[in-house]
N, C-alpha and C positions, 0 to 999 in steps of 0.2 A: 528184274532186280537192277537198279540203277548203279552205274559205276561212280556216281557222285556221292560223296559222303556228306551227311548233315554234320557240320562242324560242332554244333551244340551237342548233338547226341553222341558224336565220337568222343568229345571231351568228357562227357558224363560217363560213358562206358569205360574209358580209360581210367577215370577216377575210381570207379567201382573196382576195377581190376587192381589198381594200386593200393586200395584199402586192404585187399587180400594178400598182395605181394609188394609190400612197401620197399623191399630191397632193390626194386627196379626204378624207383623214383629218380636217382641221380643220373640216369642214362638218357633222358630226353626221349622217351618213347612217344610215338604218335601212330594212330591208326591210319592205314592207307588202303585204298581199293585198287586192286590190279585186275584189269579186264582180261577175261579169258575168251576163248573162241565162243563159248556159250556161258554167259553169266559173268561172275566176278568173284575174285578171291580177296578176302580181307586179311591183311597182314600187319604186323607191327614193324615200323622202321625206327631206328635209334640214331640220336646225334652221336653217341659214343657206344660202341659195342660192349655189352655186358661181359664180364669175365666168364670163362668156361666153368668156373666153380659154381656159378648160379645154375644149377641143373634143372631148375623148374621154369625155365624160359618158355617152354612149350605150354605149360599150364597157365602161365601169365598171359600169353597170347590168346589161348583158348578162352580164358575168362573175359578178356577185352572184346573179342569177336562175338562171343555168345551174348554178352551184355549189349553190344551195339545192335545185334540182330533183334534181340528182345525189345529194346527201346524203339527201334525203327519199324517194328511190326513185320519183320521179314521172316 
């Protein structure tokens, strides 16, 4: 698994997640790949941190990561 993200697929995956969780659109989310000792972890980074009241941030991140993995064939 590469630590390089395909920017087109990352944008598409994020768009899919934002369709399910539109409340995260104002926070400038982007998908990032963090290298691990073995493999890579995909996470969301934000320009502005979402408020704690948005309790579904974990589900939003999972939706984006799962969409990216599906699109990338990983």
